[in-house]
DSSP file (Angstrom, degrees, kcal/mol; ACC not computed):
  #  RESIDUE AA STRUCTURE BP1 BP2  ACC     N-H-->O    O-->H-N    N-H-->O    O-->H-N    TCO  KAPPA ALPHA  PHI   PSI    X-CA   Y-CA   Z-CA
    1    1 A X              0   0    0      0, 0.0     4,-0.1     0, 0.0     2,-0.0   0.000 360.0 360.0 360.0 143.2   81.9   75.7  120.1
    2    2 A X        -     0   0    0      1,-0.1     3,-0.0     2,-0.1     0, 0.0  -0.366 360.0-124.8 -67.2 153.2   82.8   72.1  120.4
    3    3 A X  S    S+     0   0    0      1,-0.2     2,-0.9    -2,-0.0    -1,-0.1   0.883 100.7  60.5 -67.5 -38.4   86.0   71.3  122.4
    4    4 A X  S    S+     0   0    0      2,-0.0     2,-0.3     3,-0.0    -1,-0.2  -0.804  80.0 111.7 -95.7 105.4   87.6   69.4  119.5
    5    5 A X  S    S-     0   0    0     -2,-0.9     2,-0.4    -4,-0.1     0, 0.0  -0.973  76.1 -78.7-160.8 166.6   87.9   71.8  116.6
    6    6 A X        +     0   0    0     -2,-0.3     3,-0.1     1,-0.2    67,-0.1  -0.661  51.6 173.0 -74.1 128.3   90.4   73.7  114.5
    7    7 A X        -     0   0    0     -2,-0.4    68,-2.5     1,-0.3     2,-0.3   0.862  41.7 -21.5-111.1 -51.3   91.4   76.6  116.7
    8    8 A X  E     -a   75   0A   0     66,-0.2     2,-0.4    62,-0.0    -1,-0.3  -0.985  37.5-136.4-160.5 166.1   94.3   78.7  115.3
    9    9 A X  E     -a   76   0A   0     66,-2.2    68,-2.9    -2,-0.3     2,-0.5  -0.997  21.6-142.4-127.8 133.2   97.4   79.1  113.1
   10   10 A X  E     +a   77   0A   0     -2,-0.4     2,-0.3    66,-0.2    68,-0.2  -0.843  27.1 170.5 -96.9 133.5  100.6   80.8  114.3
   11   11 A X  E     -a   78   0A   0     66,-2.5    68,-1.7    -2,-0.5     2,-0.4  -0.945  30.5-124.3-135.5 156.4  102.5   82.9  111.8
   12   12 A X  E     -a   79   0A   0     -2,-0.3     2,-0.3    66,-0.2    68,-0.2  -0.839  27.4-170.8 -98.4 143.2  105.4   85.4  111.9
   13   13 A X  E     -a   80   0A   0     66,-2.3    68,-1.9    -2,-0.4     3,-0.5  -0.964  30.4-132.1-130.3 148.1  104.8   88.9  110.6
   14   14 A X  S    S+     0   0    0     -2,-0.3     2,-0.4     1,-0.3    -1,-0.1   0.941 108.9  11.2 -62.1 -47.4  107.4   91.7  109.9
   15   15 A X  S  > S-     0   0    0      1,-0.1     4,-2.5    65,-0.1     3,-0.4  -0.845  75.6-166.4-132.1  93.9  105.1   94.1  111.8
   16   16 A X  H  > S+     0   0    0     -3,-0.5     4,-2.2    -2,-0.4    -1,-0.1   0.842  87.8  47.5 -55.0 -40.1  102.3   92.2  113.6
   17   17 A X  H  > S+     0   0    0     28,-0.4     4,-2.0     2,-0.2    -1,-0.2   0.862 112.5  49.5 -72.3 -33.3  100.1   95.2  114.3
   18   18 A X  H  > S+     0   0    0     -3,-0.4     4,-2.4    27,-0.4    -2,-0.2   0.870 110.3  51.8 -69.0 -36.4  100.4   96.5  110.7
   19   19 A X  H  X S+     0   0    0     -4,-2.5     4,-2.6     2,-0.2     5,-0.2   0.919 107.9  51.8 -62.8 -43.1   99.5   93.0  109.5
   20   20 A X  H  X S+     0   0    0     -4,-2.2     4,-1.9    -5,-0.2    -2,-0.2   0.921 110.8  47.4 -58.7 -44.8   96.5   93.1  111.8
   21   21 A X  H  X S+     0   0    0     -4,-2.0     4,-2.8     2,-0.2    -1,-0.2   0.895 109.7  54.1 -63.4 -41.0   95.5   96.4  110.3
   22   22 A X  H  X S+     0   0    0     -4,-2.4     4,-3.1     1,-0.2     5,-0.5   0.930 109.3  47.5 -59.3 -47.3   96.0   95.0  106.7
   23   23 A X  H  X S+     0   0    0     -4,-2.6     6,-1.9     1,-0.2     4,-1.4   0.862 113.3  48.9 -64.4 -35.6   93.7   92.1  107.4
   24   24 A X  H  X S+     0   0    0     -4,-1.9     4,-0.6     4,-0.2    -2,-0.2   0.931 117.6  40.2 -66.9 -45.3   91.1   94.4  108.9
   25   25 A X  H  < S+     0   0    0     -4,-2.8    -2,-0.2     2,-0.1    -3,-0.2   0.920 128.1  27.4 -71.9 -45.1   91.3   96.8  105.9
   26   26 A X  H  < S+     0   0    0     -4,-3.1    -3,-0.2    -5,-0.2    -2,-0.2   0.803 132.1  29.7 -94.1 -30.6   91.5   94.3  103.0
   27   27 A X  H  < S-     0   0    0     -4,-1.4    -3,-0.2    -5,-0.5    -2,-0.1   0.245  99.7-119.6-115.4  11.8   89.8   91.2  104.2
   28   28 A X     <  +     0   0    0     -4,-0.6    -4,-0.2     1,-0.2     2,-0.2   0.780  47.2 173.2  57.1  30.7   87.2   92.8  106.6
   29   29 A X        -     0   0    0     -6,-1.9    -1,-0.2    -9,-0.1    42,-0.1  -0.493  37.9-108.7 -65.5 136.3   88.6   90.9  109.6
   30   30 A X        -     0   0    0     40,-0.5    40,-0.4    -2,-0.2     2,-0.2  -0.386  34.0-106.2 -67.3 145.4   86.9   92.2  112.8
   31   31 A X        -     0   0    0      1,-0.1    -1,-0.1    38,-0.1    38,-0.1  -0.491  39.5-105.7 -68.6 136.5   89.0   94.3  115.1
   32   32 A X        -     0   0    0     36,-0.3    -1,-0.1    -2,-0.2    37,-0.0  -0.277  22.5-133.7 -58.2 152.6   90.0   92.5  118.3
   33   33 A X  S    S+     0   0    0     -3,-0.1     2,-0.3     4,-0.0    -1,-0.1   0.484  81.3  45.3 -91.3  -3.1   88.1   93.7  121.3
   34   34 A X  S    S+     0   0    0      4,-0.0     3,-0.5     0, 0.0    -2,-0.1  -0.952  92.0  16.2-137.6 157.2   91.1   94.0  123.6
   35   35 A X  S >  S-     0   0    0     -2,-0.3     3,-1.3     1,-0.2     4,-0.2  -0.284 106.1 -29.4  86.2-166.7   94.6   95.4  123.5
   36   36 A X  G >  S+     0   0    0      1,-0.3     3,-1.7     2,-0.1    -1,-0.2   0.712 114.0  82.9 -61.6 -25.5   96.4   97.8  121.2
   37   37 A X  G >  S+     0   0    0     -3,-0.5     3,-1.3     1,-0.3    -1,-0.3   0.726  73.5  74.4 -58.2 -24.4   94.4   96.8  118.1
   38   38 A X  G <  S+     0   0    0     -3,-1.3    -1,-0.3     1,-0.3    -2,-0.1   0.807 106.0  32.6 -62.3 -29.2   91.5   99.2  119.0
   39   39 A X  G <  S+     0   0    0     -3,-1.7    -1,-0.3    -4,-0.2    -2,-0.2   0.111  84.7 143.8-115.6  21.5   93.5  102.3  118.0
   40   40 A X    <   +     0   0    0     -3,-1.3     2,-0.3    -4,-0.1    -3,-0.0  -0.375  14.7 161.2 -69.4 137.8   95.6  101.0  115.1
   41   41 A X    >>  -     0   0    0     -2,-0.1     4,-1.5     1,-0.0     3,-0.7  -0.901  55.7-100.3-139.0 170.1   96.3  103.3  112.2
   42   42 A X  T 34 S+     0   0    0     -2,-0.3     4,-0.3     1,-0.2    -2,-0.0   0.801 125.4  53.0 -62.5 -25.9   99.0  103.1  109.5
   43   43 A X  T 34 S+     0   0    0      1,-0.2    -1,-0.2     2,-0.1    -3,-0.1   0.733 118.5  33.1 -79.3 -22.5  100.8  105.8  111.5
   44   44 A X  T <4 S+     0   0    0     -3,-0.7    -2,-0.2     1,-0.1    -1,-0.2   0.466  93.4  85.9-113.7  -2.2  100.8  103.8  114.7
   45   45 A X  S  < S+     0   0    0     -4,-1.5     2,-0.6   -28,-0.1   -27,-0.4   0.781  72.3  80.4 -76.8 -24.7  101.0  100.2  113.7
   46   46 A X        +     0   0    0     -4,-0.3     2,-0.3   -29,-0.1   -31,-0.1  -0.724  62.5 171.5 -83.9 122.4  104.8  100.0  113.6
   47   47 A X        -     0   0    0     -2,-0.6     3,-0.1     1,-0.1   -30,-0.1  -0.879  39.5 -83.2-126.9 159.4  106.2   99.6  117.1
   48   48 A X        -     0   0    0     -2,-0.3     2,-0.1     1,-0.1    -1,-0.1  -0.242  55.0 -96.1 -59.9 149.7  109.7   98.9  118.4
   49   49 A X        -     0   0    0      1,-0.1    -1,-0.1   -34,-0.0    16,-0.0  -0.408  45.3-117.3 -64.3 141.6  110.8   95.3  118.4
   50   50 A X        -     0   0    0      1,-0.1     2,-0.2    -3,-0.1    -1,-0.1  -0.209  27.6-100.6 -75.0 170.1  110.2   93.7  121.8
   51   51 A X        -     0   0    0      1,-0.1    13,-0.6    13,-0.1    -1,-0.1  -0.537  47.5 -86.6 -85.6 158.6  112.9   92.3  124.1
   52   52 A X  E     -C   63   0B   0     -2,-0.2     2,-0.3    11,-0.2    11,-0.2  -0.327  51.9-173.4 -62.3 145.8  113.7   88.6  124.3
   53   53 A X  E     -C   62   0B   0      9,-1.6     9,-2.1    -3,-0.1     2,-0.3  -0.929  10.1-101.2-140.4 164.8  111.6   86.7  126.8
   54   54 A X  S    S+     0   0    0     -2,-0.3     2,-0.2     7,-0.2     5,-0.0  -0.927  82.3  58.1-135.7 157.7  111.3   83.2  128.3
   55   55 A X  S    S+     0   0    0     -2,-0.3     2,-0.3     3,-0.1     7,-0.1   0.519  81.6 161.3 -66.2 157.3  110.0   80.5  128.5
   56   56 A X        -     0   0    0     -2,-0.2    -2,-0.1     5,-0.1     6,-0.0  -0.983  56.6-129.7-150.4 153.8  110.8   80.0  124.9
   57   57 A X  S    S+     0   0    0     -2,-0.3     2,-0.4     3,-0.0    -1,-0.1   0.645  99.1  67.9 -77.0 -16.0  111.2   77.3  122.3
   58   58 A X  S >  S-     0   0    0      1,-0.1     3,-1.7    -3,-0.0    -3,-0.1  -0.878  82.3-136.1-107.0 137.2  114.6   78.9  121.5
   59   59 A X  T 3  S+     0   0    0     -2,-0.4    -1,-0.1     1,-0.3     3,-0.1   0.859 106.5  53.8 -56.4 -37.4  117.5   78.8  123.9
   60   60 A X  T 3  S-     0   0    0      1,-0.3    -1,-0.3    -3,-0.0     2,-0.1   0.517 119.2-106.1 -78.6  -3.9  118.2   82.5  123.3
   61   61 A X    <   -     0   0    0     -3,-1.7     2,-0.4    -9,-0.1    -1,-0.3  -0.389  32.4 -89.7 102.5 175.0  114.6   83.5  124.1
   62   62 A X  E     -C   53   0B   0     -9,-2.1    -9,-1.6    -2,-0.1     2,-0.6  -0.980  20.4-128.0-131.7 139.9  111.7   84.6  121.9
   63   63 A X  E     -C   52   0B   0     -2,-0.4     2,-0.5   -11,-0.2   -11,-0.2  -0.777  32.0-164.7 -82.5 120.7  110.6   88.0  120.7
   64   64 A X        +     0   0    0    -13,-0.6   -13,-0.1    -2,-0.6    15,-0.1  -0.939  32.3 143.3-115.7 123.0  106.9   88.3  121.6
   65   65 A X        -     0   0    0     -2,-0.5   -49,-0.1    13,-0.1    -1,-0.1  -0.468  35.4-161.8-149.3  68.8  104.6   90.9  120.1
   66   66 A X        +     0   0    0     13,-0.1     2,-0.3    11,-0.1    13,-0.2  -0.232  25.3 140.5 -68.4 142.4  101.3   89.1  119.7
   67   67 A X  E     +B   78   0A   0     11,-1.5    11,-3.3   -31,-0.0     2,-0.3  -0.901  13.1 134.4-157.0 178.5   98.6   90.3  117.4
   68   68 A X  E     -B   77   0A   0     -2,-0.3     2,-0.3     9,-0.2   -36,-0.3  -0.927  36.8-110.0 157.6-178.7   96.1   88.7  115.1
   69   69 A X  E     -B   76   0A   0      7,-1.8     7,-3.2    -2,-0.3     2,-0.4  -0.900  19.2-134.5-138.2 165.9   92.6   88.4  113.7
   70   70 A X  E     -B   75   0A   0    -40,-0.4   -40,-0.5    -2,-0.3     2,-0.5  -0.993   6.8-164.2-129.5 131.5   89.9   85.8  113.9
   71   71 A X  E >  S-B   74   0A   0      3,-2.6     3,-2.6    -2,-0.4     2,-0.4  -0.971  74.0 -43.0-111.3 119.6   87.7   84.5  111.1
   72   72 A X  T 3  S-     0   0    0     -2,-0.5    -2,-0.0     1,-0.3     0, 0.0  -0.469 124.9 -29.5  56.1-114.6   84.6   82.7  112.5
   73   73 A X  T 3  S+     0   0    0     -2,-0.4     2,-0.5   -67,-0.1    -1,-0.3   0.162 118.8  96.2-117.8  20.2   86.2   80.7  115.3
   74   74 A X  E <   - B   0  71A   0     -3,-2.6    -3,-2.6   -66,-0.0     2,-0.4  -0.947  61.5-151.1-111.6 123.5   89.7   80.2  113.8
   75   75 A X  E     -aB   8  70A   0    -68,-2.5   -66,-2.2    -2,-0.5     2,-0.7  -0.734  10.5-151.9 -95.4 138.0   92.4   82.7  114.9
   76   76 A X  E     -aB   9  69A   0     -7,-3.2    -7,-1.8    -2,-0.4     2,-0.5  -0.953  26.2-167.9-100.7 111.0   95.4   83.8  112.9
   77   77 A X  E     -aB  10  68A   0    -68,-2.9   -66,-2.5    -2,-0.7     2,-0.3  -0.879   2.3-164.2-110.0 130.8   97.8   84.6  115.6
   78   78 A X  E     -aB  11  67A   0    -11,-3.3   -11,-1.5    -2,-0.5     2,-0.3  -0.830  15.0-173.7-119.0 151.7  101.1   86.5  114.9
   79   79 A X  E     -a   12   0A   0    -68,-1.7   -66,-2.3    -2,-0.3   -15,-0.1  -0.940  42.9 -92.1-128.9 157.0  104.4   87.2  116.5
   80   80 A X  E     -a   13   0A   0     -2,-0.3   -66,-0.2   -68,-0.2   -17,-0.2  -0.390  55.6 -90.5 -64.6 144.5  107.1   89.5  115.2
   81   81 A X        -     0   0    0    -68,-1.9    -1,-0.1     1,-0.1   -65,-0.1  -0.256  35.9-127.7 -56.0 148.6  109.7   87.7  113.0
   82   82 A X  S    S+     0   0    0     -3,-0.1     2,-0.3   -20,-0.0    -1,-0.1   0.526  80.2  18.2 -86.4  -7.1  112.5   86.5  115.2
   83   83 A X  S    S-     0   0    0      2,-0.2    -2,-0.0   -20,-0.0     0, 0.0  -0.859  84.8 -96.6-148.4-175.8  115.4   88.0  113.3
   84   84 A X  S    S+     0   0    0     -2,-0.3     2,-0.1     2,-0.1     3,-0.1   0.485  78.9 117.4 -89.4  -3.0  116.2   90.7  110.8
   85   85 A X  S    S-     0   0    0      1,-0.1    -2,-0.2     0, 0.0     2,-0.0  -0.410  76.4-103.6 -64.9 139.3  116.2   88.4  107.7
   86   86 A X        -     0   0    0      1,-0.1     2,-0.1    -2,-0.1    -1,-0.1  -0.353  37.3-112.4 -61.8 141.2  113.5   89.3  105.2
   87   87 A X        -     0   0    0     -3,-0.1     2,-0.2     1,-0.0    -1,-0.1  -0.451  31.6-142.2 -71.2 149.1  110.5   87.0  105.3
   88   88 A X        -     0   0    0      1,-0.1    -1,-0.0    -2,-0.1    50,-0.0  -0.694  29.5 -80.7-109.4 164.1  109.9   84.8  102.2
   89   89 A X        -     0   0    0     -2,-0.2    51,-0.2     1,-0.1    -1,-0.1  -0.289  28.8-137.9 -60.4 145.7  106.7   83.8  100.5
   90   90 A X    >   +     0   0    0     49,-1.4     3,-2.1     6,-0.1    -1,-0.1   0.675  69.2 116.0 -77.5 -17.3  104.9   80.9  102.1
   91   91 A X  T 3  S+     0   0    0     48,-0.4     3,-0.1     1,-0.3     5,-0.1  -0.293  82.5  13.3 -57.2 128.8  104.2   79.4   98.6
   92   92 A X  T 3  S+     0   0    0      1,-0.3    -1,-0.3     2,-0.1     2,-0.2   0.492 106.0 108.4  85.1   4.0  106.0   76.1   98.2
   93   93 A X  S <  S-     0   0    0     -3,-2.1    -1,-0.3     2,-0.2     4,-0.1  -0.470  91.5 -81.6-104.7 179.6  106.8   75.6  101.9
   94   94 A X  S    S+     0   0    0      1,-0.2     2,-0.8    -2,-0.2    -2,-0.1   0.907 131.0  36.8 -49.6 -50.7  105.3   73.3  104.5
   95   95 A X  S    S+     0   0    0      1,-0.2    -1,-0.2    -4,-0.0    -2,-0.2  -0.918  77.2 177.4-102.2 109.7  102.4   75.6  105.0
   96   96 A X        -     0   0    0     -2,-0.8    45,-0.5     1,-0.3     2,-0.3   0.905  55.8 -28.8 -80.7 -45.2  101.7   76.9  101.4
   97   97 A X        -     0   0    0     43,-0.1     2,-0.4    -6,-0.1    -1,-0.3  -0.979  49.3-120.1-163.3 168.8   98.7   79.1  102.0
   98   98 A X  E     -d  142   0C   0     43,-1.7    45,-3.0    -2,-0.3     2,-0.4  -0.953  28.1-145.4-116.6 140.2   95.6   79.7  104.1
   99   99 A X  E     -d  143   0C   0     -2,-0.4     2,-0.4    43,-0.2    45,-0.2  -0.894  12.7-172.1-111.9 139.0   92.1   79.7  102.4
  100  100 A X  E     -d  144   0C   0     43,-3.0    45,-2.7    -2,-0.4     2,-0.3  -0.969  22.3-127.0-122.4 141.4   89.2   81.9  103.3
  101  101 A X  E     -d  145   0C   0     -2,-0.4     2,-0.3    43,-0.2    45,-0.2  -0.678  25.9-175.7 -90.6 145.2   85.7   81.4  101.8
  102  102 A X  E     -d  146   0C   0     43,-2.6    45,-2.8    -2,-0.3     3,-0.2  -0.944  26.1-141.4-134.0 155.7   83.8   84.3  100.2
  103  103 A X  S    S+     0   0    0     -2,-0.3     2,-0.4     1,-0.2    -1,-0.1   0.828  94.8  30.1 -86.2 -34.3   80.3   84.6   98.8
  104  104 A X     >  -     0   0    0      1,-0.1     4,-1.9    42,-0.0    -1,-0.2  -0.838  61.6-178.3-132.5  93.4   81.1   86.8   95.7
  105  105 A X  H  > S+     0   0    0     -2,-0.4     4,-2.9    -3,-0.2     5,-0.2   0.883  82.9  56.3 -61.5 -40.7   84.6   86.3   94.3
  106  106 A X  H  > S+     0   0    0      1,-0.2     4,-2.4     2,-0.2    -1,-0.2   0.910 107.4  48.8 -60.2 -42.4   84.2   89.0   91.6
  107  107 A X  H  > S+     0   0    0      2,-0.2     4,-2.3     1,-0.2    -1,-0.2   0.908 113.0  47.9 -64.1 -41.1   83.3   91.6   94.2
  108  108 A X  H  X S+     0   0    0     -4,-1.9     4,-2.9     2,-0.2     5,-0.2   0.910 110.4  51.3 -65.9 -42.1   86.3   90.7   96.3
  109  109 A X  H  X S+     0   0    0     -4,-2.9     4,-2.2     1,-0.2    -2,-0.2   0.930 111.7  47.6 -60.9 -45.0   88.6   90.7   93.3
  110  110 A X  H  X S+     0   0    0     -4,-2.4     4,-2.2    -5,-0.2    -2,-0.2   0.924 113.4  48.0 -61.8 -45.1   87.4   94.2   92.3
  111  111 A X  H  X S+     0   0    0     -4,-2.3     4,-1.6     1,-0.2    -2,-0.2   0.940 113.4  46.3 -60.2 -49.4   87.8   95.5   95.9
  112  112 A X  H  <>S+     0   0    0     -4,-2.9     5,-2.4     1,-0.2     4,-0.3   0.844 110.9  52.6 -67.5 -33.8   91.3   94.1   96.3
  113  113 A X  H ><5S+     0   0    0     -4,-2.2     3,-1.3    -5,-0.2    -1,-0.2   0.923 108.1  51.3 -65.4 -43.4   92.4   95.4   92.9
  114  114 A X  H 3<5S+     0   0    0     -4,-2.2    -2,-0.2     1,-0.3    -1,-0.2   0.862 110.4  50.4 -59.2 -34.9   91.2   98.9   93.9
  115  115 A X  T 3<5S-     0   0    0     -4,-1.6    -1,-0.3    -5,-0.2    -2,-0.2   0.445 115.1-116.2 -86.4  -0.6   93.2   98.6   97.1
  116  116 A X  T < 5 +     0   0    0     -3,-1.3    -3,-0.2    -4,-0.3     2,-0.2   0.725  52.6 166.2  76.0  22.2   96.4   97.6   95.4
  117  117 A X      < -     0   0    0     -5,-2.4     2,-0.3     1,-0.1    -1,-0.2  -0.493  41.4-110.9 -70.2 140.2   96.6   94.1   96.9
  118  118 A X        -     0   0    0     17,-0.4    17,-2.2    -2,-0.2     2,-0.5  -0.577  26.3-147.3 -76.6 129.1   99.1   91.9   95.1
  119  119 A X  E     -E  134   0C   0     -2,-0.3    15,-0.3    15,-0.2     3,-0.2  -0.856  17.0-177.7 -97.2 126.9   97.6   89.0   93.2
  120  120 A X  E    S+     0   0C   0     13,-2.5     2,-0.3    -2,-0.5    14,-0.2   0.796  79.7  13.2 -89.4 -35.1   99.6   85.8   93.0
  121  121 A X  E    S-E  133   0C   0     12,-2.0    12,-1.8     3,-0.0    -1,-0.4  -0.991  78.9-128.9-141.7 133.6   97.1   83.9   90.8
  122  122 A X  E     -     0   0C   0     -2,-0.3     9,-0.1     1,-0.2    11,-0.1  -0.255  59.7 -55.7 -70.9 168.1   94.2   85.4   88.9
  123  123 A X  E    S+     0   0C   0      9,-0.1     2,-0.3     7,-0.1     9,-0.2  -0.157  70.4 172.8 -50.9 137.4   90.8   83.8   89.3
  124  124 A X  E     -E  131   0C   0      7,-2.7     7,-2.5    -3,-0.1     2,-0.2  -0.942  36.0 -92.2-144.2 161.7   90.8   80.1   88.5
  125  125 A X  E     -E  130   0C   0     -2,-0.3     2,-0.3     5,-0.2     5,-0.3  -0.554  30.1-174.2 -76.8 140.6   88.6   77.0   88.7
  126  126 A X  E >   -E  129   0C   0      3,-3.0     3,-1.9    -2,-0.2     2,-0.4  -0.796  65.3 -62.1-135.2  88.9   88.8   74.9   91.8
  127  127 A X  T 3  S-     0   0    0     -2,-0.3    -1,-0.1     1,-0.3     0, 0.0  -0.564 118.6 -20.5  64.3-125.1   86.7   71.9   91.2
  128  128 A X  T 3  S+     0   0    0     -2,-0.4    -1,-0.3    -3,-0.1     2,-0.2   0.205 134.0  71.2 -97.6  16.3   83.2   73.3   90.8
  129  129 A X  E <  S-E  126   0C   0     -3,-1.9    -3,-3.0    18,-0.0     2,-0.3  -0.600  75.4-125.9-116.3 179.7   84.2   76.5   92.6
  130  130 A X  E     +E  125   0C   0     16,-0.5    16,-3.0    -5,-0.3     2,-0.3  -0.924  26.9 175.8-125.7 156.3   86.4   79.5   91.7
  131  131 A X  E     -EF 124 145C   0     -7,-2.5    -7,-2.7    -2,-0.3     2,-0.3  -0.946  16.5-155.1-150.8 169.2   89.3   80.9   93.7
  132  132 A X  E     - F   0 144C   0     12,-1.5    12,-2.7    -2,-0.3     2,-0.5  -0.975  15.2-137.4-145.0 151.9   92.0   83.6   93.6
  133  133 A X  E     +EF 121 143C   0    -12,-1.8   -13,-2.5    -2,-0.3   -12,-2.0  -0.963  25.2 175.1-117.6 127.8   95.4   83.7   95.4
  134  134 A X  E     -EF 119 142C   0      8,-3.2     8,-2.8    -2,-0.5     2,-0.5  -0.763  28.6-114.6-122.7 170.1   96.7   87.0   96.9
  135  135 A X  E     - F   0 141C   0    -17,-2.2   -17,-0.4    -2,-0.2     6,-0.2  -0.923  25.1-143.0-111.3 131.8   99.7   87.9   99.0
  136  136 A X    >   -     0   0    0      4,-3.5     3,-1.5    -2,-0.5   -18,-0.1  -0.122  39.6 -82.8 -80.5-177.1   99.4   89.1  102.6
  137  137 A X  T 3  S+     0   0    0      1,-0.3    -1,-0.1  -118,-0.1  -118,-0.0   0.707 128.5  38.3 -66.9 -23.5  101.5   91.8  104.3
  138  138 A X  T 3  S-     0   0    0   -126,-0.1    -1,-0.3     2,-0.1  -126,-0.1  -0.068 127.6 -89.1-118.7  33.3  104.4   89.5  105.2
  139  139 A X  S <  S+     0   0    0     -3,-1.5   -49,-1.4     1,-0.3   -48,-0.4   0.547  76.7 150.0  76.7  12.3  104.4   87.5  101.9
  140  140 A X        -     0   0    0    -51,-0.2    -4,-3.5   -50,-0.1     2,-0.4  -0.542  47.4-121.5 -73.7 141.9  101.9   84.8  103.1
  141  141 A X  E     - F   0 135C   0    -45,-0.5   -43,-1.7    -6,-0.2     2,-0.4  -0.711  29.0-170.4 -87.2 132.1   99.8   83.3  100.4
  142  142 A X  E     -dF  98 134C   0     -8,-2.8    -8,-3.2    -2,-0.4     2,-0.5  -0.988   7.4-156.5-127.0 125.7   96.0   83.6  100.9
  143  143 A X  E     -dF  99 133C   0    -45,-3.0   -43,-3.0    -2,-0.4     2,-0.6  -0.880   2.6-156.5-103.7 130.4   93.4   81.9   98.8
  144  144 A X  E     -dF 100 132C   0    -12,-2.7   -12,-1.5    -2,-0.5     2,-0.5  -0.936  13.8-164.9-104.1 119.5   89.9   83.2   98.5
  145  145 A X  E     -dF 101 131C   0    -45,-2.7   -43,-2.6    -2,-0.6     2,-0.5  -0.909  17.0-130.7-110.9 126.1   87.5   80.5   97.6
  146  146 A X  E     -d  102   0C   0    -16,-3.0     2,-0.5    -2,-0.5   -16,-0.5  -0.646  24.0-172.0 -79.7 121.0   84.0   81.3   96.3
  147  147 A X              0   0    0    -45,-2.8   -18,-0.0    -2,-0.5    -2,-0.0  -0.963 360.0 360.0-114.2 119.1   81.4   79.3   98.2
  148  148 A X              0   0    0     -2,-0.5    -1,-0.1   -44,-0.0   -45,-0.1   0.396 360.0 360.0-110.1 360.0   77.8   79.6   96.8
């Protein structure tokens, strides 16, 4: 990989290991090769909140419970949300959504509907392509763009 490239996005998740499992199950993200992720199930993905640690961007410390997935060479890296307030949708915020490319949008839409994934926008035209917007496990907006 070249040294100068897009590398990762940091996000907060309500339950980082459950989010990791969601991305594996619904978006076919490969399982990480190290750490707790190897044995995740819906019964084991919820874990106690970690203790505060330092160094931190916050004076009071940071809750660290890293997890994530990688698509190609871009990592989605998560930490547990830092307080008990419910997470809100990313739509309309500084980072509105993340887009992933797919080869067959119709097949993905059918798969995700069977699995009960929430659709934020039904399939729509995006220039000369098509796309759909879904909601991730902690209300993040995800766009699937069909690339032919």
